[in-house]
C-alpha positions in Angstrom: 0.1 -0.1 0.1 1.4 3.2 -0.8 1.1 6.5 1.1 -1.7 8.4 -1.2 -4.1 5.0 -1.0 -3.6 5.2 3.2 -4.6 8.7 3.1 -7.7 7.7 1.0 -8.6 4.9 3.4 -8.1 6.8 6.4 -10.3 9.7 5.6 -12.9 7.0 4.4 -12.4 5.4 7.6 -13.0 8.9 9.6 -16.1 9.4 7.5 -17.5 6.2 8.4 -16.7 6.3 12.2 -18.2 9.7 12.7 -21.2 9.0 10.0 -20.1 11.6 7.7 -20.7 12.1 4.0 -18.2 12.9 1.8 -20.0 16.4 1.0 -20.6 16.9 5.0 -16.9 16.6 5.6 -16.1 18.9 3.0 -18.4 21.5 4.3 -17.1 21.2 7.9 -13.6 21.2 6.7 -13.8 24.4 4.3 -12.8 22.9 1.6 -14.3 22.0 -1.9 -16.3 18.8 -2.4 -14.4 18.2 -5.8 -10.8 18.9 -3.7 -12.0 16.2 -1.6 -13.3 13.8 -4.0 -10.2 14.4 -6.0 -8.0 13.0 -3.2 -10.4 9.9 -2.5 -11.0 9.2 -6.3 -7.3 9.0 -7.3 -7.0 12.5 -9.3 -5.1 14.2 -6.9 -2.0 12.3 -6.6 -0.2 14.4 -4.1 -2.8 16.0 -1.7 -1.2 19.1 0.2 -0.7 19.0 3.8 -2.7 22.1 4.2 -5.8 20.1 2.6 -5.2 17.4 5.3 -4.8 19.8 8.1 -8.1 21.6 6.9 -9.9 17.9 7.1 -8.4 17.5 10.6 -9.6 20.6 11.7 -13.2 20.1 10.5 -12.8 16.7 12.3 -11.4 18.3 15.4 -8.4 16.2 15.5 -4.5 16.9 15.2 -2.3 16.0 12.3 -0.8 13.5 14.8 -3.8 11.7 15.4 -4.7 11.6 11.8 -1.2 9.9 10.8 -0.9 7.7 13.9 -2.3 4.4 12.7 -0.8 1.2 12.1 -1.4 1.6 8.2 0.7 4.9 8.3 3.3 3.3 10.8 4.0 0.4 8.6 4.3 2.3 5.3 7.4 1.8 3.1 9.9 4.4 2.7 9.3 6.3 -0.4 12.6 7.1 -1.3 15.4 4.0 -1.1 
């Protein structure tokens, strides 16, 4: 699994846990729904950290909480 896929999975997981639609998450995060959908549907291959921070703000969580999962912790190095 790569980093971008892991980000997608994490966003979907958080939406499911909090019973949020993608559009609702976009609204509470103050980002355009198209930006969020581009991340989720693979059109954005390098989401900006600011966008992820805004998602975290909308979910009332820190970046550390977003990234502190077994999936992120077990990612392979991108540069070898």
